[in-house]
C-alpha positions as CSV (number, residue, x, y, z in Angstrom):
1,X,118.2,81.7,141.6
2,X,115.3,84.0,143.3
3,X,116.5,86.9,141.6
4,X,116.2,85.1,138.4
5,X,113.0,84.0,138.9
6,X,112.1,87.9,139.5
7,X,113.6,89.3,136.9
8,X,112.2,86.3,134.2
9,X,108.9,87.9,136.1
10,X,109.8,91.4,136.3
11,X,107.5,93.2,133.7
12,X,109.2,95.6,131.1
13,X,106.8,96.6,128.8
14,X,102.8,97.8,130.2
15,X,99.6,99.9,128.5
16,X,97.4,99.3,130.8
17,X,96.7,96.2,131.7
18,X,98.7,95.1,129.6
19,X,102.6,93.7,131.1
20,X,104.6,92.2,129.4
21,X,107.2,90.3,130.8
22,X,110.8,88.3,130.2
23,X,109.6,85.2,131.1
24,X,106.0,86.0,129.0
25,X,108.1,87.1,125.8
26,X,109.6,83.2,125.5
27,X,106.3,81.6,126.5
28,X,105.2,83.4,123.4
29,X,108.1,83.1,120.8
30,X,109.1,79.3,121.7
31,X,105.5,78.0,122.5
32,X,104.4,79.2,118.6
33,X,106.9,77.1,117.3
34,X,106.4,74.2,118.9
35,X,102.7,74.6,118.3
36,X,103.6,74.8,114.3
37,X,105.7,72.4,114.2
38,X,102.8,70.0,115.8
39,X,99.9,71.0,114.3
40,X,101.7,70.9,110.2
41,X,102.8,67.2,112.4
42,X,99.5,66.4,112.8
43,X,98.1,67.5,109.9
44,X,100.5,65.5,107.5
45,X,99.0,62.2,109.5
46,X,95.8,62.9,109.3
47,X,95.9,63.7,105.1
48,X,97.6,59.9,104.8
49,X,95.2,58.2,106.7
50,X,92.1,59.9,105.6
51,X,93.9,59.6,101.6
52,X,94.3,55.4,102.6
53,X,89.6,56.0,102.9
54,X,88.5,54.4,99.4
55,X,85.4,55.9,100.4
56,X,87.1,59.4,100.6
57,X,88.6,61.6,97.4
58,X,91.2,63.5,97.6
59,X,90.1,66.8,97.4
60,X,88.0,65.6,100.9
61,X,91.0,65.0,102.6
62,X,93.0,67.7,102.1
63,X,90.3,69.8,103.6
64,X,89.6,67.9,106.4
65,X,93.4,67.7,107.2
66,X,93.8,71.8,106.4
67,X,90.9,72.5,108.9
68,X,92.8,70.3,111.3
69,X,95.5,71.8,110.9
70,X,94.1,75.8,110.8
71,X,91.8,74.4,114.2
72,X,95.1,73.0,116.5
73,X,96.3,76.6,114.9
74,X,94.0,79.0,116.4
75,X,93.2,76.7,119.4
76,X,96.6,76.5,120.6
77,X,97.3,80.2,120.2
78,X,93.8,81.4,122.5
79,X,96.5,78.8,124.9
80,X,99.0,80.0,124.6
81,X,98.0,83.5,124.9
82,X,96.4,83.1,127.9
83,X,99.2,80.6,129.0
84,X,101.6,83.9,129.2
85,X,99.0,85.9,131.4
86,X,97.9,87.7,129.0
87,X,94.6,89.8,129.7
88,X,92.0,89.6,126.6
89,X,90.5,92.1,127.2
90,X,94.0,94.3,127.2
91,X,95.7,92.8,124.4
92,X,92.3,93.3,122.4
93,X,92.9,97.4,123.6
94,X,96.2,97.5,122.7
95,X,95.6,95.3,118.7
96,X,92.5,97.9,118.3
97,X,95.6,101.3,118.4
98,X,97.1,99.4,116.2
99,X,94.4,98.4,114.0
100,X,93.5,102.2,113.5
101,X,97.3,102.0,111.3
102,X,96.7,99.2,110.1
103,X,92.5,98.7,109.5
104,X,93.5,98.3,105.4
105,X,95.6,95.2,105.8
106,X,93.7,93.5,108.1
107,X,90.4,93.6,105.9
108,X,91.7,91.8,103.0
109,X,93.3,89.1,105.6
110,X,90.1,89.0,107.2
111,X,88.4,88.5,103.2
112,X,90.7,85.7,102.1
113,X,90.4,83.6,105.4
114,X,86.5,83.7,105.2
115,X,86.6,83.1,101.9
116,X,88.9,80.2,102.5
117,X,86.7,78.4,105.1
118,X,84.0,78.8,102.2
119,X,86.0,76.9,99.7
120,X,86.8,74.2,102.0
121,X,83.2,73.8,103.4
122,X,81.7,74.7,100.2
123,X,84.0,73.5,98.3
124,X,82.5,75.0,95.2
125,X,86.5,73.8,94.3
126,X,88.8,70.5,95.3
127,X,92.0,69.6,95.2
128,X,93.1,68.2,91.9
129,X,89.8,69.7,89.8
130,X,90.5,72.0,86.4
131,X,89.7,75.4,87.2
132,X,89.2,78.4,85.6
133,X,89.0,82.2,86.0
134,X,89.8,85.0,85.0
135,X,92.5,83.8,82.2
136,X,94.3,82.1,84.5
137,X,92.9,78.6,83.9
138,X,94.9,75.0,85.7
139,X,94.8,72.5,88.4
140,X,93.9,73.2,92.1
141,X,97.2,72.5,93.8
142,X,96.4,73.4,97.7
143,X,93.7,74.9,99.3
144,X,95.3,77.0,102.0
145,X,93.3,79.5,104.3
146,X,94.7,82.4,102.9
147,X,95.3,81.6,99.1
148,X,95.2,78.7,97.1
149,X,98.1,76.8,94.2
150,X,96.5,76.9,91.2
151,X,98.9,75.2,88.9
152,X,99.0,75.6,85.2
153,X,100.1,73.6,81.9
154,X,103.1,75.2,81.8
155,X,103.8,73.9,85.2
156,X,103.7,77.6,87.1
157,X,102.3,78.0,90.6
158,X,100.3,80.9,90.8
159,X,98.8,81.6,94.3
160,X,96.0,82.8,94.2
161,X,94.2,84.6,97.2
162,X,90.8,83.4,97.5
163,X,88.6,85.9,97.3
164,X,89.8,86.9,93.9
165,X,87.8,82.9,93.6
166,X,84.8,84.0,94.7
167,X,85.1,87.6,93.1
168,X,85.0,86.9,89.9
169,X,83.3,84.3,87.5
170,X,85.0,80.6,88.8
171,X,85.1,77.9,86.6
172,X,85.3,74.1,87.1
173,X,85.8,71.7,84.8
174,X,85.8,68.7,86.8
175,X,83.2,69.7,89.4
176,X,81.2,67.7,88.5
177,X,83.4,64.0,87.2
178,X,86.9,63.7,85.7
179,X,85.2,63.7,82.5
180,X,85.0,66.4,80.4
181,X,83.9,67.7,76.4
182,X,86.1,68.7,73.8
183,X,85.6,70.8,71.0
184,X,87.1,70.3,67.9
185,X,86.7,73.1,64.8
186,X,87.2,72.3,61.2
187,X,86.5,74.5,58.1
188,X,85.9,72.6,54.8
189,X,85.3,74.0,51.8
190,X,81.7,75.3,50.8
191,X,81.8,72.0,47.6
192,X,81.7,69.6,50.3
193,X,78.8,67.3,50.8
194,X,78.5,68.2,54.7
195,X,77.4,64.6,56.0
196,X,80.6,63.0,53.9
197,X,82.3,65.0,56.4
198,X,80.0,64.0,59.1
199,X,80.5,60.9,58.6
200,X,84.7,61.7,58.2
201,X,84.6,63.6,62.3
202,X,82.8,61.1,63.8
203,X,85.5,58.0,62.1
204,X,88.0,59.6,63.2
205,X,86.8,60.1,66.8
206,X,85.6,56.6,67.0
207,X,89.1,55.7,66.2
208,X,90.9,57.8,68.8
209,X,91.2,55.1,72.6
210,X,91.6,58.8,73.8
211,X,88.0,59.3,73.7
212,X,84.9,57.9,74.9
213,X,82.3,56.6,73.8
214,X,80.0,57.0,76.0
215,X,79.0,59.8,75.9
216,X,78.7,58.8,72.2
217,X,80.7,61.7,69.7
218,X,79.1,64.1,67.9
219,X,79.1,66.7,64.6
220,X,77.4,70.0,64.8
221,X,77.6,72.8,61.3
222,X,78.1,76.1,63.7
223,X,77.6,78.3,60.6
224,X,78.8,79.5,57.3
225,X,81.3,81.3,57.1
226,X,83.1,83.7,55.0
227,X,85.4,81.0,53.1
228,X,84.2,77.7,55.0
229,X,81.6,75.9,55.9
230,X,82.1,75.3,60.0
231,X,81.4,72.2,62.0
232,X,82.1,71.3,65.6
233,X,84.0,68.1,66.4
234,X,82.5,67.5,69.8
235,X,84.0,64.5,72.1
236,X,83.6,63.4,75.6
237,X,87.3,62.4,77.1
238,X,88.8,61.6,80.9
239,X,92.5,61.1,80.5
240,X,93.1,64.7,78.8
241,X,90.1,66.3,81.3
242,X,93.3,68.4,82.2
243,X,95.1,68.6,79.1
244,X,92.3,69.1,76.8
245,X,94.9,71.3,73.6
246,X,96.6,68.0,73.6
247,X,93.7,66.4,72.6
248,X,92.7,68.7,70.6
249,X,95.9,68.6,68.7
250,X,96.1,64.9,68.0
251,X,92.8,64.7,66.7
252,X,93.3,67.2,64.3
253,X,96.7,65.6,63.4
254,X,94.0,62.5,63.2
255,X,91.4,65.0,61.2
256,X,93.6,66.9,58.6
257,X,94.9,62.8,57.5
258,X,91.5,61.6,57.0
259,X,90.2,65.3,54.9
260,X,93.1,64.9,52.4
261,X,92.3,61.0,51.6
262,X,88.5,61.5,51.4
263,X,89.3,64.3,48.9
264,X,87.9,66.8,51.1
265,X,89.3,70.5,50.9
266,X,90.0,72.3,53.6
267,X,90.1,76.5,52.4
268,X,92.2,79.5,53.0
269,X,90.8,82.6,52.6
270,X,91.2,83.9,49.8
271,X,90.5,87.5,49.0
272,X,89.3,88.9,45.2
273,X,90.6,91.9,43.4
274,X,88.9,94.4,40.9
275,X,90.1,97.0,39.6
276,X,87.7,99.5,37.3
277,X,88.7,100.8,33.6
278,X,90.1,104.4,34.0
279,X,92.4,102.4,36.9
280,X,94.3,100.1,34.3
281,X,94.3,102.8,31.4
282,X,95.3,105.1,33.7
283,X,98.2,101.9,34.7
284,X,98.9,101.9,31.1
285,X,99.2,105.0,29.8
286,X,101.4,105.6,32.7
287,X,103.6,103.1,31.4
288,X,104.0,104.5,27.9
């Protein structure tokens, strides 16, 4: 028994004042696994309890639970290292030597880690928000310390580094609330009465249960295009804040039918072909 204890406590690797023994290796292997399982369990329990609080939104609950999870991991890892009998100063010297080779990688990890703390504390985005960044649009599913999961309309989960969200122009469509304004462009023939077009579009919006009554829908004459007079139907929605294209499609079906019933023409681009007289005469001689 004493020989086994001596073997477990006998160092097999040394670096300056840093010593690694079978016992410390065992602790550094088993205890982190137990710590991870405990932190994950505590996160799940705290998340369920926080979500039951009606005063807290799902974004707040997820942020608090995630901070608790990583806090337990950080404190626990320091405790494990201390329990394993490792000297922090020697360990720092050892990791400093390794840092010469992996410095750039660690910088990227640190950048995303700090960005994750900012996202969870400052909360420019929350779980469930609809965001758009650099052509990527989707719903925030989970915010971690290194990356954020964004689910697109195609139900694809995109893993986005946290630093990417803070370094680029980010649009949060639902940051100030659950409603969103949708723009539906409509072009009509130049012979159409603008006031009549406005009345038709407002009637379509008023008849839709998917459109909010307050704020009220609005119609704006945007421009006089090459082939049409262009309007924008502006509506607010809460039901389709995360699926704006679905609402636009539904309204377009109804707008097309309403304009047809009102004898208002939706034009298509036309091009006039002008032939010079000399060209026509040359064509006639060639045919002859």
